[in-house]
N, C-alpha and C positions, 0 to 999 in steps of 0.2 A: 503493499499500499504506501502511496506517496502522500505526503503533506502538500495540498493544493497551494500553500503560502510559501514554501521554501523549495519545493519540488524535490524534496529529499525524503527516504524512507523514514516513516515513524515507527520507532521500537514500541512494540507493544509490551506492556508491562503486566498486564492482567487481563483475564478474560471471564465474562459472566455469560453462561448458556442459560438463557430465559426461554428457549424454544417450549410451546406448549403452554405457556404461562400467559394470561389475559391481563389486561390493563386494570389496576396500575402496577402489577407486580414486576415487569420486567424494569420499569424505572425505578421502583423501589430497590430492587436488586442492585441495580447499578449505582443509586446513590449510596447505599451502604457500602459498597466496594469502592468508591471513590472517596470516600471519608477516611478510608485507610491508606489511601495513596498520598504521595509527595504531590505538590504542584509541579506541573509539568509533565507528569507520567500519563501513559496512554493505556486507556481501557478499551478492550474490544467486546462490544456486547452484541450477542446474537439473539433475536427474537422473531417469532413467527406471527405475533400479536399485530393485527392489521391497524390497529390504533398508533402502533409505535412509530410510524411514519410521521406522525404529527406529535406524539408525547416526547419522543425524544429531543427533537430540537426545540421544543418549548422548555423542557425540563433544563438543557444546557443553557439555554439564554436566561432563565431565571436564577440558576444557580451559580452563574459565572463561568462556566465551562466551555470549552469550543468543541463543536461537532466538526472534525476535520474531515471525515469522509463517510459515505454509506455506500455499501454494495450488496449485491445480491450473494447470499450465502448458500444458496442452492436449497431445494426441498421447501421452497416457499417461505425460506428465512430470510431475514435481512442483517447486515452485519453493520455496526455502527462504531467508528473509532472517536473516543471522546477523549480530549485532553483535559487533565483536571486543572481547575483555574487556581 
């Protein structure tokens, strides 16, 4: 994955698999994991919840994190790269 701002690969520090979970659980799991991470570290969140496409960017904006990429993770899942603010 590439950070669109710097065009350099973003090292993934942690991953949360929230496949099969519905709103608000993917965001809550991401929030819990991000709290334990240092600013600047990157979380990869995998979610199948259709609402996550709206919920994750909104959560990032409200919590001061940066959504650096979204991609298809296969099997109906989306992967979100979130840099902790």
